[in-house]
C-alpha positions in Angstrom: -24.0 -19.2 25.7 -20.8 -18.8 24.2 -22.0 -18.8 20.7 -24.5 -16.1 21.2 -23.9 -12.6 19.6 -24.7 -9.8 22.1 -25.2 -6.0 22.3 -24.4 -4.3 25.2 -25.6 -0.5 26.3 -23.7 1.0 29.0 -24.2 4.1 31.3 -21.1 4.6 33.2 -20.6 6.6 36.5 -20.7 6.4 40.4 -23.6 4.1 39.5 -23.0 1.8 36.3 -26.0 0.5 34.5 -25.8 -2.0 31.5 -27.9 -3.8 29.4 -27.7 -6.8 27.2 -29.4 -7.6 23.7 -29.1 -10.5 21.6 -29.0 -10.0 17.7 -32.6 -10.3 17.4 -33.3 -7.2 19.9 -34.3 -9.5 22.7 -33.6 -8.3 26.2 -31.2 -10.8 28.2 -30.3 -8.8 31.3 -30.5 -5.2 32.6 -28.8 -4.0 36.0 -26.9 -1.2 37.6 -24.5 -1.4 40.5 -22.6 1.4 42.5 -18.8 1.7 42.1 -18.8 -1.2 39.4 -15.2 -1.4 37.9 -14.3 -2.2 34.2 -13.0 -5.9 35.1 -16.0 -6.7 37.3 -18.6 -5.4 34.4 -16.6 -7.5 31.8 -16.7 -10.6 34.2 -20.6 -10.2 34.6 -21.4 -9.8 31.0 -18.9 -12.2 29.2 -21.0 -15.3 30.0 -24.1 -14.2 28.1 -22.1 -14.4 24.9 -19.7 -12.9 22.3 -19.7 -9.0 22.5 -20.3 -7.5 19.1 -21.2 -4.0 19.7 -21.2 -1.6 22.8 -23.5 1.5 22.7 -23.7 4.7 24.3 -26.5 7.8 24.4 -23.2 10.2 24.3 -22.0 11.7 21.1 -18.7 11.7 22.6 -17.7 8.2 23.7 -16.7 8.0 27.4 -13.4 6.9 28.4 -14.7 3.8 30.4 -16.9 2.4 27.3 -13.6 3.0 25.0 -11.7 0.7 27.5 -14.4 -1.6 27.7 -14.4 -1.8 23.8 -10.9 -2.3 23.6 -10.6 -5.2 26.2 -13.6 -7.0 24.6 -12.9 -6.3 21.1 -16.5 -4.8 20.7 -17.3 -2.3 18.1 -18.4 1.2 19.4 -21.9 2.7 18.4 -22.4 6.4 19.2 -25.1 8.8 17.9 -24.4 12.0 15.9 -25.7 14.3 18.6 -26.2 13.3 22.5 -29.8 11.2 22.6 -32.7 13.7 23.9 -35.0 12.6 26.6 -37.6 12.3 24.5 -35.7 10.1 22.0 -34.8 7.8 24.7 -38.4 7.5 25.6 -39.2 6.7 22.1 -36.6 4.0 22.1 -37.7 2.5 25.2 -41.6 2.5 24.0 -42.8 2.1 27.8 -40.5 -0.4 29.0 -40.2 0.3 32.6 -36.5 0.4 34.3 -35.5 0.6 38.0 -33.8 3.8 37.6 -32.7 6.5 35.2 -29.3 4.9 34.7 -30.9 1.6 33.4 -33.1 3.5 31.3 -30.1 5.2 29.5 -28.3 1.8 29.2 -31.4 0.3 27.6 -31.9 3.2 25.3 -28.1 2.8 24.3 -28.2 -1.0 23.4 -31.5 -0.5 21.5 -30.0 2.5 19.6 -27.1 0.3 18.8 -29.1 -2.5 17.6 -31.2 -0.5 15.5 -28.2 1.1 13.6 -27.3 -2.5 12.4 -30.6 -4.3 12.4 -30.9 -3.6 8.5 -27.3 -5.3 8.1 -28.2 -8.3 10.3 -31.4 -8.6 8.3 -29.7 -8.4 4.9 -27.1 -11.2 6.2 -29.8 -13.4 6.9 -31.5 -12.9 3.7 -28.4 -13.6 2.0 -27.5 -16.7 3.8 -31.0 -18.3 3.5 -30.9 -17.8 -0.2 -27.5 -19.8 -0.1 -28.7 -22.5 2.4 -26.1 -21.1 5.0 -28.3 -20.0 7.7 -26.3 -22.1 10.3 -23.2 -19.5 9.5 -25.5 -16.4 10.6 -23.6 -15.7 14.0 -20.1 -16.2 12.1 -20.8 -14.2 9.4 -22.4 -11.3 11.4 -19.4 -11.2 14.0 -16.7 -11.2 11.0 -18.7 -8.3 9.1 -18.8 -6.3 12.0 -15.4 -6.8 13.6 -13.2 -7.2 10.4 -15.3 -4.9 8.4 -15.7 -7.3 5.4 -18.5 -7.7 2.9 -20.9 -10.4 3.4 -19.7 -12.6 0.5 -15.9 -12.1 1.4 -16.9 -13.2 5.2 -18.6 -16.4 3.7 -15.3 -17.1 1.7 -13.1 -16.5 4.7 -15.6 -19.1 6.8 -15.8 -21.6 4.0 -12.0 -21.4 2.9 -10.9 -25.1 2.4 -8.3 -26.6 4.5 -6.1 -29.5 3.8 -7.8 -32.6 5.6 -5.6 -34.9 7.7 -6.3 -37.7 10.1 -5.1 -36.4 13.5 -5.9 -38.1 17.2 -9.2 -36.3 18.5 -7.4 -34.7 21.6 -4.6 -33.3 19.6 -7.2 -31.8 17.2 -8.9 -30.3 19.9 -5.8 -28.9 21.7 -4.5 -27.6 18.1 -7.8 -25.7 17.7 -7.6 -24.1 21.1 -4.0 -22.9 20.4 -5.0 -21.4 17.2 -8.0 -19.5 18.7 -6.0 -18.3 21.7 -3.3 -16.9 19.0 -5.9 -15.5 16.6 -7.4 -13.6 19.6 -4.1 -12.2 20.9 -3.3 -11.0 17.3 -6.9 -9.6 16.9 -6.7 -7.8 20.1 -3.3 -6.1 19.1 -5.1 -5.0 16.0 -7.9 -3.4 17.9 -5.5 -1.5 20.2 -3.7 -0.3 17.0 -7.0 1.1 15.7 -8.1 2.8 18.9 -4.6 4.5 19.1 -4.9 5.5 15.4 -8.1 7.2 16.2 -6.7 9.1 18.9 -3.8 10.5 16.9 -6.3 11.4 14.3 -8.3 13.5 16.8 -5.2 15.1 18.1 -4.2 15.9 14.5 -7.7 17.6 14.0 -7.2 19.7 17.1 -3.6 20.6 15.9 -5.1 22.0 12.6 -7.6 23.9 14.2 -5.1 25.6 16.5 -3.1 26.2 13.4 -5.6 27.7 11.2 -6.6 30.1 14.3 -3.0 31.3 14.7 -2.7 31.9 10.8 -5.9 34.1 11.0 -4.3 36.2 13.9 -1.2 36.3 12.0 -2.9 37.7 9.0 -4.7 40.1 11.3 -1.7 41.3 12.9 0.0 42.0 9.6 -2.8 43.9 8.1 -2.8 46.1 11.5 1.0 46.4 11.6 1.0 47.4 8.0 -0.8 50.7 8.8 1.4 51.6 11.8 5.0 52.7 12.1 6.7 49.4 12.6 8.1 49.1 16.3 10.3 46.3 18.1 7.1 44.8 20.0 5.2 44.3 17.0 8.1 42.6 15.1 8.7 40.3 18.3 5.0 39.4 18.5 5.3 38.2 14.8 8.3 36.4 15.3 6.7 34.5 18.1 3.7 33.7 16.3 5.6 32.3 13.2 7.6 30.3 15.6 4.3 28.6 17.1 3.3 28.1 13.5 6.2 26.2 12.6 6.1 24.4 15.9 2.6 23.1 15.1 3.3 22.3 11.6 6.2 20.1 12.6 4.2 18.5 15.2 1.3 17.9 12.4 4.0 16.0 10.2 5.3 14.0 13.1 1.5 12.9 13.8 1.0 12.2 10.3 4.2 9.7 10.1 2.7 8.0 13.1 -0.7 7.6 11.7 0.8 6.0 8.6 3.1 3.7 10.7 0.1 2.4 12.3 -1.9 1.9 9.2 1.0 0.0 7.8 1.2 -2.0 11.0 -2.8 -2.6 11.0 -2.7 -3.8 7.4 0.2 -6.4 8.3 -2.0 -7.9 11.2 -4.9 -8.0 8.9 -3.0 -10.1 6.9 -1.5 -12.3 9.6 -5.2 -12.9 10.9 -6.4 -13.9 7.5 -3.3 -16.3 6.9 -3.1 -17.9 10.5 -5.3 -21.0 9.8 -2.4 -22.9 7.7 0.5 -21.3 9.5 2.5 -21.2 13.0 2.1 -17.8 14.7 5.6 -16.7 15.8 6.5 -14.0 18.4 9.3 -11.7 17.8 12.4 -10.3 20.1 15.3 -8.3 18.7 17.6 -10.1 20.9 17.8 -12.1 24.1 19.0 -9.7 26.5 17.0 -9.6 29.7 15.4 -5.9 29.4 14.1 -6.9 26.0 12.4 -10.1 27.2 11.0 -8.5 30.2 9.6 -5.4 27.9 8.1 -7.7 25.1 6.9 -10.1 27.3 4.4 -7.9 28.6 2.7 -7.6 25.4 3.7 -11.1 23.9 2.9 -13.3 27.0 5.5 -16.0 26.0 4.1 -19.3 27.0 5.5 -23.1 26.8 5.7 -24.5 23.3 5.7 -21.0 21.7 7.9 -20.3 18.8 10.3 -17.0 18.7 11.8 -15.1 15.8 14.9 -13.4 17.3 16.9 -10.9 14.9 20.1 -11.3 16.8 20.2 -14.2 19.6 24.1 -13.6 20.3 23.1 -10.7 22.4 21.7 -12.5 25.2 21.4 -12.8 29.2 21.6 -16.2 31.3 18.5 -15.0 32.9 16.7 -15.0 29.4 18.2 -18.4 28.5 17.0 -19.9 31.7 13.4 -18.4 31.4 13.1 -20.0 27.8 15.1 -23.2 27.7 12.2 -24.9 29.5 9.6 -23.2 27.9 10.0 -22.3 24.0 10.4 -25.5 22.0 12.1 -23.6 19.0 13.7 -20.2 18.2 14.0 -18.9 14.6 17.4 -17.0 14.1 18.3 -14.4 11.6 21.7 -14.6 12.4 24.1 -17.7 12.8 24.0 -18.8 16.4 27.1 -19.1 18.8 27.6 -23.0 19.9 27.0 -21.8 23.5 23.4 -21.2 23.0 22.7 -24.3 21.0 23.6 -26.3 24.1 20.5 -25.1 25.7 18.1 -24.1 23.0 17.1 -25.4 19.5 17.5 -22.9 16.8 16.4 -22.8 13.0 17.8 -20.8 10.3 15.3 -18.1 9.4 16.9 -18.0 5.8 15.1 -21.5 5.3 11.7 -20.3 5.9 9.5 -17.9 4.3 8.3 -15.4 7.0 5.5 -12.9 7.1 6.1 -10.1 9.7 4.5 -7.4 11.5 6.1 -5.4 14.4 5.8 -8.2 17.3 4.3 -11.0 15.5 5.1 -13.2 12.3 3.6 -16.1 10.6 5.2 -19.1 8.4 4.1 -21.9 6.7 3.4 -25.0 9.1 4.4 -27.4 6.5 8.1 -25.8 6.1 8.3 -25.3 9.8 7.6 -28.8 10.7 10.3 -30.0 8.0 13.0 -27.7 9.6 11.9 -28.7 13.1 12.2 -32.4 11.9 15.9 -31.8 10.7 16.7 -30.5 14.4 15.2 -33.8 15.9 17.1 -35.9 13.5 20.4 -34.3 14.2 19.6 -34.7 18.0 19.2 -38.3 17.5 22.3 -38.8 15.6 24.5 -36.9 18.1 22.5 -39.2 20.8 23.5 -42.1 19.0 27.2 -41.4 18.4 27.5 -40.5 22.1 26.1 -43.6 23.1 28.5 -45.6 20.8 31.4 -43.9 22.1 30.7 -45.3 25.7 
């Protein structure tokens, strides 16, 4: 089932109901449970396939569904207005459910399916004309999750890769590692996009509040112009002016945050597109223990990972001990002290072309293997020299 693309409709609450459809609109599962948590729901629906869309019958998406989308990478589908009872009945077309919660979840799933059915149909027609029907699921997933055109999605799927003969076990392992790394970068991207949306919504509310205050200020100015100026009126006007200045500063700060997040999203998008022929690298500012603990919550550093460190000369013995039996190579932007090279292998970042985001970077796989080979060669030379001295 792992290759299936599925659409989920959710009705959250004390009794949580969910419905699962495939991309052809067929109902795969409908159920409801009391006190069903987010993790439990995800564990139930994941075996049915890759989740593309999650639908709701509410105009304002419930927090439960937002969290579900963040954790699964699904795209949220909401109506312009809350679905009416009559609209839900029309969507269900006489389908009977155990309770109203399941009915709402099924209506949400069908609504989401109907919204994107024309696009699914367009993709299938395009692929049929190009004799690429077997790529249907891959193209649909890329078009929805990465918001690319159908042609660009096809180019991405069929992007030629350098052919080389590798053992079957090694090839399978490399594919699994690449998929896990791509998934990690993509989840970070979806998290940034959701954060960006929240900040934009806050910005809209701030602008509304600022407009109301400006209208009140204009009203007060007109009113006080006809009266004899007094102390209270002046104080009130000064207070209003201070609030306007405060809101204006907050709006500018939110705009800066949005710009930063947009830049980060663009960088991560580029990393995802280039990751096939590259090595994914996780970034640390230094090797201090606080830096390691804080960043590792997001990076989840594992065995054979490659790190990019700005200044490794700031380090903690705890960090060194944690990394020396786990991380194969560290790419350093600064000259490394001899003490560190006794426990860890370092590559000079200036010898590599690096494409960075805030927490990740990618480097050309071929260049990386050349630099890594130099380390191995140097290690053999030192080993042979020490052996000859005995």
